[in-house]
N, C-alpha and C positions, 0 to 999 in steps of 0.2 A: 546322543552319540551320531557324529556325522560321519557317513561312511563315503569314500572317494568315487563310488560309483553314483552317489548324488550328484557328484559334482560334473559329471561326464557331459558335455554341450555347453558347459558355463562359459567357453571364450567366444560363442557366438554373439554378434554385434546385437546389444539391446537386452541380452540375458541379464536374468537377475543371479546373482552369486550369493551361495549360502554363507550364511554368517553366524558366528554364535550369539546366545542372547546377549551376552553383555554388551557385544560389540554393536548388535542390531540395533540398541537403545542409544547408540551416539547421537547428540544432537547436532553435529555437523554432517547433514546430508549430501554435502558435495563431495564425500570420500566414497570411492567405490567399497563395497562391505568385504570384510576380510575370511577369507574360504579358510576354514581349518581341517586338521586332519589327525585323527587319534589311532589309526591302525598302523601296524608296523610292516603289513605285507604288501608286497609290490602293488602297484595298482595301473589299471588298464590306462594306457596312452590316449590322448583326446586329439582326435583328428581334428585339422583345421578345417574351418567352417566358412571363411573368409579371406581373403587375399592370396598369395602364391600358396601352392599346394608343397607341401613337405611330410616326410614321413615323421611321426613324432618320436622322440627317444621315451624309451622305459627305463626309469630311474628304479634301480634293484632296490627294494623294500625303501620305495618312496614315492611320490606322485609329482605331477605338475601344476603350477598356480594357475588357475582360470585368470582372465583378465575380461575386461570390457572395452568395446570401442566408444570414444568421445570425440567426435570431430575429426576422424581418421587418425586419432592416437592411441595406441595400445595402454590401458591404464590397469594397472597390479597395485595391491595393497599388501605389502610385508608388515608383518607385527611381530617386533621383539620382545620376546616374554619368558618367564619361567617355564620349562615343559617337564613332562615326565617321558623317557624313551624304554623302551620295552628293548633292553639290549639283546637278550634271549629269554627265553621261556624259564621263567622263575627269577628272572633279575631285571629290576627296573632301575635306573638311573635317574635322580634329579638334576635336569640340565638347564641349559640356558639357549634357546631355537627361535625357531620363526613359524607362525601361525600352528602352533601346537607340537611342532617336531622339531628333533635335531636327528641328522640334516636338516635344515630348512627346505622347502619346495622347489623343485626346477623350475626357473624360469623360460619359457621358450619364445621365442619371436623370431623375425625373418629381417636378412640385411635389406636395409633402406627404412624399415620402420622407424617412427618416432615412437619411444616408451615414455610414460610419465609413471614413476615408481613414488609410491606413497608408503614412509616408512613411519610406523606409530611405535614409541618405545615405552613398553610396559616393563622395564628392568627397573631395580632400584638406584640404577645409576646412568650417567648419558651414555650414547652410543653413536656409530657412524656405521655405516655401509660403503665397504671398497667395493667397486667393480673389477675386479681383477683381471686383467689383458685387454679391457674394451678401450678403445679410441674415445675419448668425451671431453668435454672443457673441464678446465682443471678445477673449476669450483664444483664440479659434479663427481671429484674424484673419492670422495669420502675419508681424506685422512682429517680426522679431527684437531682443530686447531689451525691446519693448513690450508686446506680446502674451503671449510666452513666450520661455524661452531659446532660442538656435539650437539646431539639429540637430547635435550634434558628429558627426565621422566615423565610421561604424561602426555607428551608434545609428539606433533605429527611433522616430519619434513618432506618435501618432495623433490626427488631427483629426476630430471627430464633430460634426454639426449636422443640423438639418431643412431641406429646402429649401423654404422659404415663399413663392416666388416661381418664374414661369416666364421663361426668357427665354436671351439668350447672353451668357456671362460668359468669365473668362479665368482662368489661374493662374499665378503666377511668383514667383520668389522675393522676398524683404524682408530678405536677410541679405546684405551684401556685394553688392548689387543689381547696380551699373552692371557689374561683372565677370561676374557669373553670367548676366543677360540678354544680355551682349555675347557670352558664349559659348555662347547658343542656348536657355535655361532659360526655357522659356513652354509652353503649350497652352491649349486651349478646352475651357470647362465650359457643356453644354446642359443645360437644364432643360426637359424637355417639359411644357406644360398638362395639369393632368388630367383636362380634359375633351378626349377624344379629337379632337372637331371643331372645337375652337377653334385658328385661325388654322392648320388643316390644309393643307397643300401635297404634291403628287406627287413633287416633287424637292427637297432641302433639302442643298446645297451649303456648304462650310466652309472659310474661308480665312484662316489667320493672315499677317498682313503682318511680315517681318523681314527683318534688313538685316545685313551683316557688312563688314568690312574685312580683307581679306585679300591680302598682298601675291602678285604673281604667284609661281610657284614654291614658295609657301609653304602650310601646313595649317591653322595656329592664327590666329584673330582677331586683328588688335590691338585691345586692351578699351578703350585710352584716347579711341579716336576720338569725336570730337561730332558733326561733319556730314561729312567726306569720306569716307562709305561708297561702296566699289566693286562691291558685290555686292548686288542689291535682290531679294528672294526673298518666294515665296508659298510657306507650311510648310516652309521651308529648301529650296526648290528653284527651279531657275531655266530659264527659257524657253531651247531648245524642250523641255525634259524636265520641263516644269510639265503633267500630264495634261489633256485636253480636260473640258468640262464637257458629258457627253451626255445629250440631252433627246429624249424624244419628243412629236412635233407635238401641240398642244394640253394638255401638262401645265402645271399651275401650278408655278412654279419659286420657290423662295426662295434668295438666295445671302446667308450672312451673312460679315461681314468683320470682323476684330478688328485693330487697328492697337497694336502694340508696339515700333515703330521710335522714332527720335528726330526725324521730322517729319512731316507731313500725308500723304497720299495719297488725290489725286482718282480714284478709280476709275469709269471712263468704259466703256459697253456699246454695242457697235454695233446696230444693225438694231432696237432696242427703246425705248421709255420704259418708266418701272417706277415703283411707288411705293415710298417708304421706309415700313417696317411695323414696325420695330423698333430701339431703341439700348440698349445695355448698362442703362439706367435701367428700362426695361420696352417693351411693345408699345404702338404707336402707335395709337390709336381711328381707326376707319374714316374719321371725319368730320375726321379732322386730318392724315391721311395726305397726303403731298404729290408730284406727277409730278416726275421726274427722268430726265435720260440719263447723267449723272455726279453722284457721291455722296461728297463730301469725307469722309475717314475720320480725326477729329483723333487726337493721339498719346494713348494710354490709353483708346481708345475702340473701340465696335463700333456698326455700322451693319449693317440687314439691308433689303434690297428684296425685292421681289417680281414676277412678271411672268407672263403666259400665254403660250407659246411658238407663237405663231400662224405664225410666219414661218420656212419652211426655208430652210437654211442653214448657212454657217459664218460667226460673227460673232465679230470682235476684243473681247475684255475685258482691260484693261490700266489699268495706272496712268499719268496723263496728263501726269507729270511726265517727261520726254524722256529726262532721263539713267537714268531708273529702268527703262527698257525698252532698256538698253544693254548689259547684261551687265559685264564686266570693263571699267568705267570708268575712263579714266585722266584725272586732272585736269590734267595738266601739257602734254598734248597741243598744239602750236602750231599756230594756223589758219594754212593754206596756201591757202586758196581763190583764185583767179586769179593766182598765183604761178608763175614760169617755174623749176622745178627741175631743170632738165636739167643745168646746170654743177653744181649740189651734188651729183646723182646720179651723175655720172661721177667725183667726188672719192671720195664715200663708196664706192664698187664699187670701187675700188683694194685699200680693206683690207677690204671686206664684199660679195665679188661678187653674193651673194643679195639684196641691198638692193634695195626696191621702194618708191618716193615714192608717197606715199597723201594724199588730202584736197585736192589741187589744184584738184578739181571737185567738191568735197562728200565726204561720208563713205559713200557708196552703195556703193563697191567694198570695204568693209569686210566688206559680207555676200557678197560673191561670190568674195573672194580665200581662199583655204587658204594662210596663212602660219605658220610654224615658231613656236611658243610654247613657252615655260618648261614644265616639267613640272606637273602638278597647276593647271592653268590653263584657263578658258575663254575662246571667242573673243569679240569683239563683233558683234552684231547676227548670231546664228548662226543662226536660225531659217529653213527653208525652206518653203513652200509648193507647190500644184499648179502655180502660173505662176513660181515663181522663189523667190529670197530675199524673206524678209519684211522684212528689217533691223530685227527687233525682237530682244528678248533680257529677262533679268530679268522683270519683274512685267508677264507679257504670258499670254495663253492664248486657247483659242476655244471659244464655246459652240456645240456641233453639235446643231442642232436636225433631225430626222430622222422620217418614217414609221416606223409598226411598231417601235418600239423597246419590249421588254419592260418593266415596270415595274422589275426588279431588273438589268437589263442596262445596264451603265456602260462596257462595251467600246468603244474608238475606232472608228467606223464608217467612218474613212476620209476623204478630203475630199468635199466636196459638188461634183456636177456642174452648173453653172448651167444651166437649160432655153435652149434657143434663143431668142435676142431679149432675153435678159436679162443679158446680161453685155456689158461696155463694149468697144469695138471701132476700130481704126483707121479714121482717114475720109481718102481720097485725092482726094476731089471739090473743087470749087469751096468759098472758105472765105467766110462772111458776113463784112460789114466790122464792126471791133471798135472801140469806143471807149477812148480813152486820156487820163488827167488827170496832170499833173507839177505841178500846183499844191496847195499844202497848204490853201489856202483851203477854205472851205466852199461847195459848189456850190448853189446855190438852182435848184430843179427849174421851167424856165420854164414861165409861165404857157400854157394849150391858146389856140392860135390859132382863128379863128372857122370856119375850114374843119376843124379838128379836131374842134371842139365839135359842129358838124353831122354830121361823121361818127360821131361817138358816139350821135347822135340826143338825146330828152329824156331828163333827169334826174331 
């Protein structure tokens, strides 16, 4: 088992990269060795050891691919291969990915770098890699049959190009694209500005939105699904097993979100407003940045936003499409709200004594009950917080803002304790009167009377 921390520092010139045993025996010693990762936890960022300085990104539940320097060229080695990914505790998916993981490792470089990327195909069919959003020669664009022939199984192709602009980009196949992307083949490509002070932040998080349709009790995605996905993930990970975004109070924070699902995702963050500072087309000039609390990420696009972490606390961050924070969402569940299921329950329990009716008062009990599930299946709304079930799953995490977090510390600090007087509480006293309206007609606010005008004083 190769741990990400064994890889730290592998980006230095002349460093020896860690490899799998199988690939370490390759006869082609001109290849950079292929680093692999089998942990689903967020790995510590790798600080640059040569070239322009930059603040590395932190890929949520992911890692950054090491490189070697070869005569001034940064060389990376991507291996397309079948992988097993732990989507959540108790659920493993058999996917296709890169270097032992889906999503693939993040590639990081600097504007002006020349990169050489070796792509080895260990899949049972041909593949390619398209460098989504990067400006490069057409023969390096990765569209099978158009840019170049597909990479046959067992073969290695080289992509080589200059990084002419900074920003956040993606990579994915453009060969049998529907199947290979449905199986989890995708990753992020970050190009840092040559000027280390341009758009610099203290913490820089990276999230890839992806989705799968995996039947309960099975391991392989249904590749023909167009809309009815049941597992909505960040970097092929499901809440409550998505790591938190740990931030020191006062940090300037960037969150980069790429979307390679088949629908848009309105990403909403609690506790803050933020400014949209980058798309996959480039940086947004300061004069054109706009404030939001939610930013919609279109299909095949990336958006980055920034904020200053002034407010201590645990703040939810999630997709605002409700089904996308439900985990294994079934689309054939009947609506039972307001029904009396006692007669049905008695009949079903004659053949299934453990049967429990659910949903007659809403779905909140799904977050509290622990019901038997098929093997390799995650429950709906499985996350728990300091005050009970969060009734969230899937595309959800928590931004944890604390005092005294060191610059390279991304460990979970635990739950936030709200200071006295700052937490909602039960009221048992006399209630004020409240207004009601049962009419769908527009209500016109009545004009103030002369008495009320007098009470308001001169206007």
